C-alpha positions in Angstrom: 183.2 23.0 65.8 182.1 24.8 68.9 180.3 27.3 67.3 178.0 24.7 65.9 177.5 23.2 69.2 177.0 26.1 70.8 174.1 27.4 68.6 172.5 23.8 68.7 172.5 24.2 72.5 170.6 27.7 72.1 168.6 26.2 69.8 167.7 23.5 72.0 167.2 26.0 75.0 164.6 28.1 72.9 162.7 25.2 72.1 162.8 24.2 75.5 161.7 27.4 77.1 159.0 27.9 74.5 157.6 24.4 75.3 158.0 25.1 79.2 156.4 28.4 78.2 153.3 27.2 76.4 152.4 24.7 78.7 152.7 27.0 81.7 150.3 29.5 80.0 148.0 26.4 79.0 148.1 25.1 82.8 147.4 28.7 83.9 144.3 29.0 81.5 143.0 25.3 82.7 143.1 26.4 86.2 141.8 29.6 85.7 138.5 28.4 83.3 137.8 25.7 85.9 137.7 28.5 88.8 135.3 30.5 86.5 133.2 27.7 85.3 132.7 26.8 88.8 132.0 30.5 89.9 129.5 30.4 86.6 127.8 27.4 87.7 127.0 28.9 91.0 125.8 31.9 89.7 123.2 30.3 87.8 122.2 27.7 90.8 122.1 31.0 93.2 119.4 32.7 90.2 117.2 29.5 90.2 117.3 29.6 94.1 116.6 33.1 94.4 113.3 32.9 92.8 112.1 29.4 93.4 110.1 28.6 96.7 108.4 25.0 97.8 111.5 23.3 96.8 111.9 24.8 93.1 108.2 23.6 92.4 106.9 27.7 91.9 108.7 31.0 91.2 108.2 33.3 94.2 105.7 35.7 94.1 105.6 39.6 93.1 105.7 40.6 96.9 109.4 39.3 96.8 110.7 41.8 93.9 114.0 41.5 95.4 114.2 38.0 94.4 113.6 38.4 91.1 115.9 41.3 90.9 118.7 38.8 92.6 117.9 36.5 90.1 118.7 39.1 87.4 121.7 40.1 88.4 123.3 36.6 89.0 122.0 35.9 85.1 123.6 39.3 83.9 126.7 38.8 85.4 127.1 35.1 84.4 126.5 36.4 80.6 129.0 39.4 81.5 131.8 36.7 82.6 131.1 33.7 80.4 132.8 35.8 77.8 136.3 34.6 79.5 137.1 31.1 78.8 140.5 30.4 77.2 139.5 26.8 76.9 137.7 25.0 74.7 136.9 22.4 77.3 135.2 24.4 79.8 133.2 26.7 76.9 131.6 23.1 76.4 131.2 22.3 79.7 129.3 25.6 80.5 127.1 24.9 77.7 126.2 22.0 79.1 125.5 23.7 82.4 123.5 26.4 80.7 121.3 24.2 78.9 120.6 22.8 82.5 119.5 25.6 84.4 118.1 27.0 80.7 115.4 24.1 81.1 115.1 24.5 85.0 114.4 28.0 84.3 111.9 27.1 81.4 110.0 24.7 83.4 109.6 27.1 86.4 108.5 29.8 84.2 105.6 27.8 82.4 104.1 27.6 85.9 103.1 30.9 85.7 99.7 31.2 84.1 98.5 35.1 84.3 100.5 38.5 84.1 98.8 39.3 87.2 101.4 37.2 88.7 104.2 39.8 88.2 101.9 42.5 90.5 101.2 43.0 94.2 99.1 40.1 95.6 98.1 42.2 98.6 95.4 44.8 97.3 95.8 47.0 100.7 100.0 46.7 100.1 101.9 49.6 98.4 102.2 48.4 94.8 105.0 46.3 94.4 105.5 44.8 91.4 108.3 42.4 89.7 110.6 44.9 87.6 110.3 44.4 84.1 113.7 44.4 83.5 114.0 41.5 86.1 111.4 39.6 84.3 112.9 40.0 81.1 116.3 39.0 82.0 115.3 35.5 83.8 112.6 34.8 80.8 115.2 35.7 78.4 117.7 33.1 79.9 114.9 30.4 79.7 114.8 30.8 75.9 116.8 29.0 73.7 119.8 30.9 72.8 120.2 32.2 69.5 122.8 30.8 67.5 123.4 27.9 69.8 123.8 24.7 68.1 121.5 22.2 68.9 123.5 18.6 69.3 120.3 16.6 68.2 120.9 17.7 64.5 124.0 15.5 64.5 121.9 12.5 65.6 122.1 10.0 62.9 118.7 7.8 63.9 118.9 4.8 62.1 122.6 4.3 62.8 122.2 4.7 66.1 119.1 2.2 66.5 121.2 -0.4 64.5 124.5 0.4 66.8 123.1 0.3 70.2 120.5 -2.8 69.2 117.6 -0.8 70.1 115.2 -3.1 68.4 116.5 -6.1 70.6 114.0 -7.8 72.5 115.2 -5.3 75.9 113.4 -2.4 74.0 110.3 -4.0 72.9 108.3 -0.7 73.7 110.8 1.8 71.7 110.6 -0.7 68.9 106.7 -0.6 68.7 106.9 3.6 69.0 109.1 3.5 65.9 107.2 0.7 64.2 103.8 2.7 64.9 104.6 6.4 64.4 108.0 5.8 61.9 106.8 2.5 59.8 109.1 3.4 57.0 112.0 3.7 59.6 111.2 0.3 61.3 110.9 -1.4 58.1 114.5 -0.2 57.1 116.2 -0.9 60.1 114.4 -4.4 60.3 114.9 -5.4 56.5 
């Protein structure tokens, strides 16, 4: 009987140790990911701040090539460090942050209307251009990431309109938009 109790005590201790170990690993991963998340978020903020002027309404000009190089370095470090998340939660949170910053970069870069933007603006200055690699890194970040799923693909439009009462009197402009542009859908929902 003592042998059975000893074996049971050993099993209980081993299970308890395993549970504690697993919880400690999970807590450690969560803590590391939280710190990584904050650092990555700061990298994207810093990259954007480096190439903006006028309260983020326009990109820094070509005579500020160091700003573009700084932004590109932040983005490249972000891309390298992004791979180190251990928890799904922080991967999803980072996806959200990345999408936010990608859109801000996209809008900013759309204000550049000519290739001459990347070249020296003062003809008396030594040729000072934005490094092509820096510009490529910044522009590549602003593009939709290959293989990145679009959460909008899972939206069931008809169900959403019904579930949230989007055809109520409070949403008449939306209802009119659907009725005008998508009469079949409006009829299906109203019918």
